[in-house]
C-alpha positions as CSV (number, residue, x, y, z in Angstrom):
1,M,-0.2,-0.2,0.2
2,L,1.7,3.4,-1.0
3,T,1.3,6.1,1.0
4,P,-0.2,9.5,-0.7
5,E,2.8,11.2,-0.4
6,Q,3.9,7.8,-2.6
7,R,1.2,8.0,-4.7
8,T,2.0,11.8,-5.5
9,L,5.7,11.1,-6.5
10,R,4.3,8.6,-9.0
11,A,1.9,10.4,-10.6
12,R,4.8,13.2,-11.1
13,I,7.2,10.7,-12.5
14,A,4.7,9.8,-15.3
15,A,3.4,12.6,-15.8
16,Y,7.0,13.9,-16.6
17,A,8.0,10.8,-18.5
18,S,4.3,11.4,-20.7
19,H,6.0,14.7,-21.3
20,A,8.9,14.2,-22.4
21,S,7.8,11.6,-25.0
22,E,7.7,13.1,-28.4
23,A,3.4,12.0,-28.9
24,A,3.3,14.6,-26.0
25,N,4.9,17.8,-27.9
26,A,2.6,17.2,-30.7
27,D,-0.1,19.0,-28.9
28,P,0.6,19.9,-25.6
29,A,-2.8,21.2,-24.9
30,G,-5.3,18.8,-26.5
31,R,-3.8,16.1,-23.6
32,T,-5.9,18.2,-21.1
33,L,-8.7,19.1,-23.3
34,A,-10.9,16.4,-22.0
35,A,-10.2,17.4,-18.2
36,R,-10.4,20.7,-18.4
37,T,-13.7,20.4,-20.4
38,A,-15.2,18.4,-18.0
39,F,-13.8,20.5,-14.8
40,L,-15.4,23.2,-16.7
41,R,-18.9,21.9,-17.3
42,R,-19.4,21.0,-13.4
43,F,-19.7,24.7,-12.9
44,E,-22.3,25.0,-15.7
45,D,-24.0,21.9,-13.9
46,Q,-23.7,23.9,-10.8
47,V,-25.6,27.4,-11.8
48,D,-28.1,26.2,-14.5
49,P,-28.3,22.5,-14.4
50,E,-31.8,22.2,-16.2
51,R,-30.0,25.1,-18.8
52,R,-32.7,26.8,-18.6
53,L,-30.1,30.6,-18.7
54,S,-29.5,31.9,-22.3
55,E,-25.5,30.3,-23.0
56,D,-24.5,34.1,-22.0
57,E,-25.8,34.0,-18.7
58,R,-24.8,30.7,-18.5
59,I,-21.0,30.9,-18.7
60,R,-20.7,34.2,-17.1
61,R,-22.3,32.4,-13.4
62,A,-20.2,29.6,-14.4
63,L,-17.1,31.5,-14.5
64,M,-18.0,33.1,-11.2
65,A,-18.3,29.9,-9.4
66,R,-15.6,28.9,-11.0
67,K,-13.8,32.1,-9.4
68,A,-15.4,31.3,-5.9
69,Y,-14.2,27.7,-6.2
70,M,-10.4,28.5,-7.1
71,A,-10.6,31.9,-3.8
72,R,-11.8,29.0,-1.2
73,L,-9.1,26.7,-2.1
74,A,-6.9,30.0,-1.7
75,F,-8.5,30.1,1.5
76,E,-7.9,27.3,3.0
77,S,-4.6,26.8,1.4
78,S,-3.6,30.3,3.0
79,K,-5.6,28.8,7.0
80,K,-2.9,25.9,6.3
81,R,-0.3,27.7,5.5
82,G,-0.5,29.8,8.7
83,K,-0.8,27.0,11.2
84,P,2.5,25.4,10.9
85,T,3.4,29.5,11.7
86,L,1.4,29.7,14.9
87,R,2.6,26.7,16.2
88,R,6.2,28.0,15.8
89,R,5.4,31.1,17.5
90,T,3.7,29.4,20.2
91,A,6.8,27.1,20.8
92,K,8.9,30.4,20.8
93,M,7.0,31.7,23.2
94,L,6.4,29.0,25.6
95,A,10.7,28.4,25.3
96,A,11.1,31.8,26.1
97,A,8.5,31.8,29.1
98,E,10.1,28.2,30.8
99,A,14.0,29.5,29.7
100,E,12.5,33.1,32.0
101,E,11.1,30.5,34.8
102,A,14.4,28.6,34.9
103,T,16.5,31.4,35.3
104,G,14.4,32.8,38.4
105,R,13.0,35.9,36.3
């Protein structure tokens, strides 16, 4: 059983090898077209599942839904990145307090 980190590394190796092949260089954007289309369709389905809106309005709303999704990802990422810093600061404060206590200040 592979760990999540090992699975990520295995996938990265496969992607690098695939991109290095001659076939990949023929149409790099075409390689991910289906995935990008499905990703964008997800937001169209979210904002207009029954396709009642005009195409322009559906696309406008889907773009806003995608921006909201990306902003949520960025927000969650910033919270996660902040946690280790907070832990380090707390650890430093505790170490300083213990040092003061040990010296009798």
